C-alpha positions as CSV (number, residue, x, y, z in Angstrom):
1,M,3.3,0.3,32.8
2,G,5.8,2.8,34.0
3,N,6.3,6.3,32.7
4,K,9.5,5.6,30.7
5,E,8.1,2.4,29.3
6,F,5.0,4.2,28.2
7,I,6.9,7.0,26.4
8,E,9.2,4.6,24.7
9,K,6.2,2.5,23.5
10,C,4.5,5.6,22.2
11,K,7.6,6.6,20.2
12,E,7.8,3.2,18.7
13,I,4.1,3.2,17.7
14,V,4.3,6.8,16.2
15,K,7.4,5.9,14.3
16,Q,5.7,2.8,12.8
17,Y,2.6,4.8,12.0
18,V,4.6,7.5,10.2
19,M,6.6,4.9,8.2
20,E,3.3,3.2,7.1
21,H,1.9,6.5,6.0
22,L,4.8,8.0,4.1
23,D,4.5,8.5,0.4
24,K,5.8,5.2,-1.1
25,S,7.3,7.0,-4.1
26,D,9.6,9.1,-1.9
27,N,12.8,8.1,-0.2
28,V,12.3,7.3,3.5
29,P,13.6,10.4,5.4
30,E,15.5,10.2,8.6
31,F,13.4,11.6,11.5
32,D,13.1,11.5,15.2
33,V,10.0,11.2,17.4
34,F,9.8,13.3,20.6
35,D,7.4,13.7,23.4
36,V,5.8,17.2,23.8
37,W,3.7,16.6,26.9
38,Y,2.9,13.8,29.2
39,C,0.5,13.1,32.1
40,K,-0.3,10.1,34.4
41,T,-3.4,9.9,36.4
42,L,-4.0,6.7,38.5
43,Q,-3.3,3.8,36.1
44,N,-3.8,5.9,32.9
45,H,-1.2,7.7,30.8
46,K,-1.5,10.3,28.0
47,A,1.2,11.8,25.8
48,L,1.4,14.2,22.9
49,L,4.2,13.5,20.5
50,S,5.5,14.9,17.2
51,T,8.3,14.2,14.8
52,T,11.1,16.2,13.2
53,L,9.3,15.9,9.8
54,S,7.8,19.2,8.6
55,D,4.4,17.7,7.9
56,G,2.5,19.5,10.7
57,M,1.4,16.2,12.3
58,Y,1.1,15.5,16.0
59,Y,0.1,12.4,17.8
60,E,-1.8,11.6,21.0
61,C,-1.3,8.3,22.8
62,T,-3.6,7.3,25.6
63,Y,-3.2,4.2,27.8
64,N,-6.3,2.8,29.5
65,G,-4.8,1.0,32.5
66,D,-8.1,-0.8,33.3
67,K,-8.3,-2.4,29.9
68,K,-4.6,-2.5,29.1
69,E,-5.2,-0.8,25.8
70,L,-3.3,2.0,24.1
71,Y,-5.0,4.3,21.7
72,L,-3.3,6.4,19.0
73,D,-4.9,9.6,17.5
74,A,-3.1,11.4,14.6
75,Y,-3.8,15.1,14.0
76,K,-2.8,17.6,11.4
77,K,-1.9,21.1,12.7
78,F,-3.4,23.7,10.3
79,E,-2.5,26.9,12.1
80,N,-0.6,28.3,15.1
81,K,-2.0,31.7,15.7
82,C,-1.1,34.2,18.4
83,I,-4.1,36.0,19.9
84,K,-3.2,39.0,22.1
85,L,-5.3,39.3,25.3
86,D,-5.4,42.8,26.9
């Protein structure tokens, strides 16, 4: 799997995951999925993604090239805190 193909597949998977987990009583909002970080090592890929929704979620997609499996982890960001180092 190439880099571009992996990122596009991840965006599709995250969009589908988000659509399945939206509150069913709300209207479906328009949103985009974007990649934040990406790395490829040997036959493996990893990407961090997020959406334009203000829900604090981010997603990690990992592709195991040996097994040809893609794993999705969904995380909730609770805080973004600046810590000054002297």
